[in-house]
N, C-alpha and C positions, 0 to 999 in steps of 0.2 A: 215709555209711558209709565210714570211713577204710580205707585199704589200705596197702600198703607197696611201696617200690621196690627193686628188685635190679639193681645194675649187672652187666653181662655182660662178662666178660674177652674172650669170643669172640662178636662180634655175630651175629645171626641175621637172616633175611629174613622179613618178614610184610607183607601188603597192599602189595607192591611197594616197601617201604622197608627200609632197614637199621636194626635196632634195637640199641642199645648198652645198653638197660636195659629191664626189664620192670616195669610198674606193675600189681601184683596187687591186685584189689579183695577185700574180705572175702567169704568164701564164704557162700552161702545154703543152705537145705536142698535147694533145687532143684539146686544144683551137686553135692550129695553123695548124691542120692536113689538112685543105682545102687550105692553102696557098702554093704558089710556092716560096720556099726560095732559095736564092743563096748560094754559098759555104761559104760566110761570114755572113750568117743568116740575110740578108736583104731581104726585099720584096717590090715589088711595089704594094701598097695596093689600091684597088679600094674604092670608098665610102662605098660600101656594106660590104667589108672586114672590114673596120675600124669600122663600126657600129656593125658588128657582134662581133669583138674582144672586143670593149669597153663594149658592153652589157654583154658579157660572164664574163669579168674580174670584172665588177662592180655588177654583179648579178641582172641586170635590164633588162626589155624587150627591144628588138630592137627599138620598138616604142618610148621608153623613151630616148634611146641613140640618136635617130634622133632629139630630142629637144635641144641637146647641142648647144649652141650659138657659132658662129664662134669666138667670143672674148675669149671663154673658150677652144676652140679646140686646141690652141697652148699648153696650160699647160697639157691638157689631152694627147696630142701626145707626149710631152716630157716625161711624166710619163710612157707611154707605151714603147717608145723607150728606156727609162732607164733600162728596164727589160733585154734588149739585150746587154747592156754594160757589158763586162766581169769584174767579180770581183773575188778576191781570194776565193777559197772554204773554208768552215768552218769545222773544225773537220775532222776526218778520216786520212788515210794515203794514199799517191799516190799508185796506184797498181804497183807491181813489186819491192817493197822495204820491 
């Protein structure tokens, strides 16, 4: 399951280390289960929702996600939003064929 890497302008601390980038894994339904998604898979995220999602996808504690500088927030947000853009499936055959 491919993810994406976001370089941080302002490093954060997580697990006793300084992180200069976040490696975000692709979200699963479990990651998103507490969100109220509309029919087109968009959600109005609260600050707590965003912290929870970024922490889960990056494998860092929520307290570390809270350290992300607002200058880095745009890139992190783009990376998370990018997971919801439709892309062609790889491999397999469409059902019913």
